[in-house]
Each structure stands twice: as structure tokens, then as C-alpha cells.
C-alpha positions in Angstrom: 3.8 -29.5 13.1 3.9 -25.9 12.6 1.1 -23.9 14.0 1.8 -20.6 13.1 3.1 -17.6 14.4 2.4 -17.2 18.1 -0.8 -15.1 19.2 -0.2 -12.4 21.1 -3.4 -12.8 23.4 -4.3 -16.7 23.9 -7.2 -17.2 21.9 -10.4 -18.6 23.5 -13.9 -19.0 22.0 -14.8 -16.0 23.3 -12.1 -14.0 22.0 -12.6 -15.8 18.8 -16.1 -14.5 18.6 -14.8 -11.2 19.1 -12.2 -11.3 16.5 -15.1 -12.2 14.0 -17.0 -9.2 15.1 -14.2 -6.8 14.5 -15.8 -5.6 11.4 -18.4 -3.7 13.3 -16.1 -1.2 14.6 -14.1 -0.8 11.2 -17.3 -0.5 9.3 -18.3 2.6 11.8 -15.1 4.2 11.2 -15.1 3.8 7.7 -18.7 5.0 7.5 -18.1 7.9 9.4 -14.8 9.0 6.9 -17.3 8.1 3.8 -20.3 10.6 5.2 -17.8 13.3 6.0 -18.6 13.2 9.8 -14.9 14.3 11.3 -14.7 17.2 8.9 -18.4 18.5 9.5 -17.2 18.7 13.3 -13.7 20.5 12.8 -15.0 24.0 13.3 -17.5 23.6 16.4 -19.7 20.8 18.2 -22.9 20.1 16.8 -26.1 18.2 17.4 -27.0 15.0 15.6 -29.7 17.1 13.8 -27.5 19.8 12.8 -24.8 17.0 11.3 -27.7 15.2 9.5 -28.8 18.1 8.1 -25.2 18.9 6.8 -24.6 15.4 5.7 -28.1 14.9 4.5 -28.6 11.8 6.8 -31.5 10.6 8.6 -31.2 12.0 12.1 -31.8 8.6 14.0 -29.2 6.7 11.9 -26.6 9.3 12.4 -27.2 9.9 16.1 -26.6 6.0 16.2 -23.8 6.3 14.2 -22.6 9.1 16.4 -23.2 7.6 19.7 -21.0 4.5 18.4 -18.3 7.0 17.6 -18.4 8.1 21.1 -17.6 4.8 22.3 -14.6 4.3 20.0 -12.8 7.2 21.3 -13.2 9.6 18.1 -16.2 11.8 19.6 -17.1 13.1 23.0 -21.0 14.0 23.7 -22.0 16.7 26.1 -25.8 17.3 26.3 -26.9 16.3 22.9 -23.6 17.7 21.1 -20.9 15.9 19.6 -17.5 16.8 19.2 -14.1 15.6 17.6 -11.8 14.0 20.4 -7.9 15.1 20.0 -7.1 11.7 18.4 -9.6 12.2 16.0 -8.7 15.5 15.0 -5.1 14.0 14.3 -6.3 11.0 12.9 -9.3 12.1 10.9 -8.6 15.5 9.2 -6.7 15.7 6.1 -5.1 18.9 7.3 -3.3 16.9 10.1 0.1 15.3 9.6 -0.7 12.2 11.3 -4.1 11.9 8.9 -4.7 8.7 7.7 -4.7 9.1 3.8 -5.4 5.2 3.5 -9.0 5.2 4.2 -10.6 6.1 1.0 -8.7 3.1 -0.3 -9.7 0.4 3.0 -13.4 1.8 1.7 -12.6 0.1 -1.5 -10.8 -2.8 0.1 -13.7 -3.4 2.0 -16.0 -3.8 -1.2 -13.6 -6.6 -2.5 -12.9 -8.6 1.0 -16.6 -9.1 1.1 -16.0 -11.5 -1.8 -13.9 -13.3 0.1 -15.9 -16.4 0.2 -16.6 -16.8 -3.2 -12.9 -15.4 -4.1 -11.3 -18.7 -2.1 -14.1 -20.7 -3.9 -12.8 -19.6 -7.3 -9.1 -18.9 -6.8 -9.4 -15.5 -7.7 -11.2 -12.0 -7.3 -14.5 -12.2 -8.6 -15.2 -8.2 -8.8 -13.3 -5.1 -10.4 -12.0 -4.7 -13.6 -7.8 -4.9 -14.5 -5.6 -2.5 -12.6 -4.9 -0.9 -15.6 -8.0 -0.2 -16.6 -9.5 1.4 -13.1 -10.4 4.9 -13.6 -8.9 8.0 -12.1 -10.8 8.2 -8.8 -9.9 4.6 -8.0 -5.8 5.4 -8.5 -6.1 8.9 -6.3 -7.5 6.8 -3.6 -5.0 3.9 -4.0 -1.8 5.9 -4.6 -2.7 7.9 -1.3 -3.0 4.9 0.6 0.6 3.5 -1.0 2.2 6.8 -0.4 1.0 6.9 3.2 2.7 3.4 3.7 5.9 4.0 1.7 6.6 7.8 2.8 7.6 7.1 6.6 9.7 4.3 5.4 11.6 5.8 1.9 14.8 7.5 3.7 15.6 4.5 5.7 14.9 1.8 3.3 16.7 3.7 0.1 19.6 4.1 2.7 19.7 0.2 3.6 20.7 -0.6 -0.2 24.3 0.7 0.6 24.8 1.4 -3.2 26.6 4.2 -4.8 28.0 5.3 -8.1 24.5 4.9 -9.9 23.9 7.1 -12.9 20.2 6.1 -13.6 17.6 4.8 -11.4 14.1 3.3 -12.4 11.5 3.0 -10.0 9.2 0.7 -11.6 5.7 1.0 -10.5 6.7 3.8 -8.1 3.3 5.3 -7.2 3.4 8.7 -5.6 7.1 8.7 -5.8 7.9 8.5 -2.1 11.3 5.9 -3.0 11.9 7.8 -6.2 12.2 11.1 -4.3 14.3 9.5 -1.7 16.7 8.0 -4.2 17.1 11.7 -5.7 17.9 13.0 -2.5 20.4 10.8 -1.6 21.8 10.0 -5.2 21.8 13.2 -6.4 24.4 12.5 -9.2 21.8 10.0 -10.4 19.0 10.5 -12.8 15.5 9.0 -11.4 12.8 7.7 -13.4 9.4 6.7 -11.9 8.2 4.5 -14.4 4.3 4.0 -13.9 1.0 3.6 -15.8 -0.4 6.7 -17.3 -3.1 7.1 -14.7 -0.3 7.2 -11.8 1.9 9.5 -13.9 -1.0 12.0 -13.8 -1.0 11.8 -10.1 2.3 11.9 -9.1 3.5 15.5 -9.1 1.2 16.1 -6.4 3.0 14.0 -4.0 6.5 14.8 -5.8 6.0 18.2 -4.8 6.1 17.7 -1.1 9.8 16.2 -1.2 13.4 17.9 -1.2 14.4 15.5 -4.0 11.0 15.4 -5.9 11.9 17.7 -8.5 14.4 15.8 -9.8 12.3 12.9 -10.6 11.5 12.0 -14.1 7.8 11.0 -15.0 7.7 8.1 -17.6 4.5 6.4 -18.5 4.3 2.9 -19.5 2.7 -0.7 -18.5 5.4 -2.9 -16.7 4.1 -6.0 -18.0 3.8 -4.8 -21.7 6.4 -2.0 -22.2 10.2 -1.7 -21.7 11.9 0.1 -19.1 13.8 3.2 -19.6 17.3 2.1 -20.3 19.7 1.7 -19.8 19.6 1.7 -15.7 22.0 0.7 -13.1 19.0 0.1 -10.7 15.6 -1.2 -11.0 13.2 -0.8 -7.9 10.4 -3.0 -7.7 8.7 -2.0 -4.1 5.3 -3.6 -3.2 5.2 -5.0 -6.8 5.2 -8.6 -7.1 2.4 -9.2 -4.9 0.1 -8.2 -7.5 1.4 -10.7 -10.0 1.5 -14.4 -11.0 4.9 -16.3 -10.9 4.8 -16.1 -14.7 4.3 -12.6 -14.9 7.3 -12.0 -11.9 9.6 -13.9 -14.5 8.4 -11.6 -17.1 9.2 -8.7 -15.3 12.4 -9.7 -13.9 13.4 -10.5 -17.6 12.3 -7.0 -18.7 14.4 -5.4 -15.8 17.5 -7.4 -16.8 17.2 -6.2 -20.6 17.1 -2.7 -19.0 19.7 -2.9 -16.7 23.6 -2.1 -17.7 26.1 -5.1 -17.2 26.7 -5.2 -13.5 23.4 -3.4 -12.6 21.3 -4.2 -10.1 17.4 -5.3 -9.8 16.3 -5.0 -6.0 12.9 -6.1 -4.8 10.9 -5.2 -1.7 8.0 -6.9 -0.8 6.5 -9.6 2.1 9.0 -12.4 1.6 7.4 -15.0 3.0 9.2 -18.1 4.7 8.6 -21.6 3.5 5.6 -22.7 5.4 4.0 -19.3 4.0 3.2 -18.3 7.5 5.6 -15.5 8.6 5.8 -12.7 8.3 2.1 -12.9 9.6 1.1 -9.8 7.9 2.2 -11.4 4.6 0.2 -14.4 5.0 -3.1 -11.9 5.7 -2.3 -9.8 2.9 -2.1 -12.9 0.4 -5.8 -12.9 0.9 -5.9 -9.4 -0.3 -4.2 -10.2 -3.1 -6.7 -13.1 -3.7 -10.0 -10.9 -3.6 -8.2 -7.8 -5.4 -6.3 -9.4 -8.0 -6.6 -12.6 -10.8 -3.1 -14.0 -9.5 -1.3 -11.9 -7.0 0.0 -13.7 -4.1 2.8 -12.9 -1.3 5.9 -15.0 -2.3 9.0 -17.0 -0.7 12.4 -16.1 -0.6 13.2 -19.3 -2.8 10.7 -18.4 -5.5 12.3 -14.8 -6.0 15.7 -15.9 -5.9 14.6 -18.4 -8.5 13.3 -15.5 -10.8 16.3 -13.8 -10.4 18.5 -16.5 -11.3 16.4 -17.5 -14.2 16.5 -13.7 -15.4 20.4 -13.8 -15.2 21.2 -12.1 -11.8 23.9 -13.4 -9.3 25.3 -12.0 -6.3 21.7 -12.4 -4.6 21.4 -11.4 -0.9 18.4 -10.5 1.3 18.4 -7.2 3.6 15.9 -7.1 5.8 13.9 -3.8 6.8 12.5 -2.8 10.4 9.2 -3.6 9.1 7.3 -6.7 7.8 9.2 -6.5 4.3 12.3 -7.3 3.0 14.6 -6.8 0.1 16.1 -9.4 -2.2 18.8 -7.9 -4.6 20.6 -9.2 -7.6 23.2 -8.0 -9.7 23.4 -8.7 -13.3 25.9 -10.9 -14.8 
């Protein structure tokens, strides 16, 4: 019997209860972020009353939140005054290089994960409009989180592909352009196109300007499930995309990529690539539930599923590349 990945800590009834209550510190941090506690303490320490006036909060409620943040190591308290710890300055202030830019999206995820029980009952998300219909505010938070995840990995991952002689690269659903910028930097002879929804294309320039290759990235608006990709391309790159769609939608997506590719071109898919038990990597098994609450049909998929879609779309020479992270790349070449 496959009992799943080995836990790093042996479970006991007490430990299970601690895990079940793990939402408490998470909610404390998210609430402090939403209220603006950390920027309010940027310049100097303040009392709970001073902060309550500044943040328009009830003094008692805020005081209890501040005390909890002290126990989590994000604030210190001296007499009646609260101050940021060095850790909080590194992680919670937007000007820091280590700022946790995904916190806004984590607050959005809190809302969807709160519906998990009903999503399991119904087999899909129960709140929120389709992705393409969400507003700019949602996308700003979402793309910031995706950027924070992709930016540290992009250069290394692009180099891992080991491809040369590419003339046109299409980063489909490229979000902030972290990967598109890395492609532009590592393939200076290629035209690099970021192809994404109009709401995302409006936001991308604020991220692209941060990268050496960002100025070379061309922006093209479109819906990858409805519109044809820019063509002809030598590489279509799909990173953190297929988990958003159903198997049938991914088949359509791969077929659309194949139509855009020149003969001999490549489709490279980076995502959680699950083993046949769907238990490994463990992060992918948990992320499948994130797709359950957030999307109508999203999921994490096995290598055999991805390979079958590539084969159906006319790709051969299919191979897997493991990354240093929880993701892997499955790449095929158009016949």
C-alpha cells in the first residue's frame, strides 16, 4: 500500500491537532498585512492606541493582534510600544528585496480555500468568476504572487532547456514576464513574445522594466483557450499553465501550440508533474486542492497524461527535465 510521502515529523494525535490549528498564525499574518500594520511601524515604534488611530481599528482588537505578532517573531514589545523585528523588515515591507509579494494573493486564496468543504462536495469551485472575467485588482495581486515565485527560478530554468537557434519564442500565459525576460537575455537573437490576457498585458510592463532582457519582450494580448498563438514560433513555453485547465482544455491548448510552431519547433511544459499515484511531489498533491477551490476544472497532472497530450498533438522526441524545485519540464518536438 502506498501511504504517501514520508513525513518529516512523526504524526501523533497532538501533532495532528496542531496542524489543524495551523490556520491561526496564518490568519494573524494575513490580517496584519491587510490592515497595514507593518508599514505603519516602518519609521518608528508605536503604541497600540497610536496604531489603532492610524489604521482605523479598535484599540483592544489591534492590541491583541499586536501581541500575537510578538509571539510569532514579527514584532517586539517594550513597555507599551511595538516595533518591527529585523525579520519583519526583510519580509513585510514592500521596499525590501525579500518582501513577500505573494501575500496579497494569499489573502485572496484564503477566501477560496475557505470553501474547500463545499468544493469537495461539488467537485469544483463554488465562488468567483472565471479567470478571464476578473478585474485588474485581482490580477495585480495574482501576477505579483506569480512573479515572486518565478523570478528567482527563471534564469536557471531557461538555461536547463539547453536549446539554441531559436528565432521566435512565445511565452504563453507568461504573466509578469519573468521567463520571457530570461529567454530574451539568454537568446538575444530571438524575438520573444509574452502572450497573455489583456488584463495581464496591461500590468506586465511594470515587471519587465526590472530585467535586462525585459525591454526586448513584445506583448501580445489574447486568450490562449480561444485565440491562436503568435506564429510561426520555434518554442512555445507553458509554465504553471496546464494546472489551470481540464484535460480537454489542455488537449486544445497543445493542439493550438502545435499549429503555431514551425516544423521541428518545441513545446515545453513546466508544472507539477505527478507520479502515477498522484502523491508526489507532495506540493503538487496539495496544489491540486488549490485548483479545486479556485478553478472549474483545474488539477495537477501525471507525466503520462502530459505525454499523451503531446503525442495526440503531433509531438515526438518527448523527454522530461527535472528542475531543482518541485516542478519538472516535459518537452516535445513538432514532427
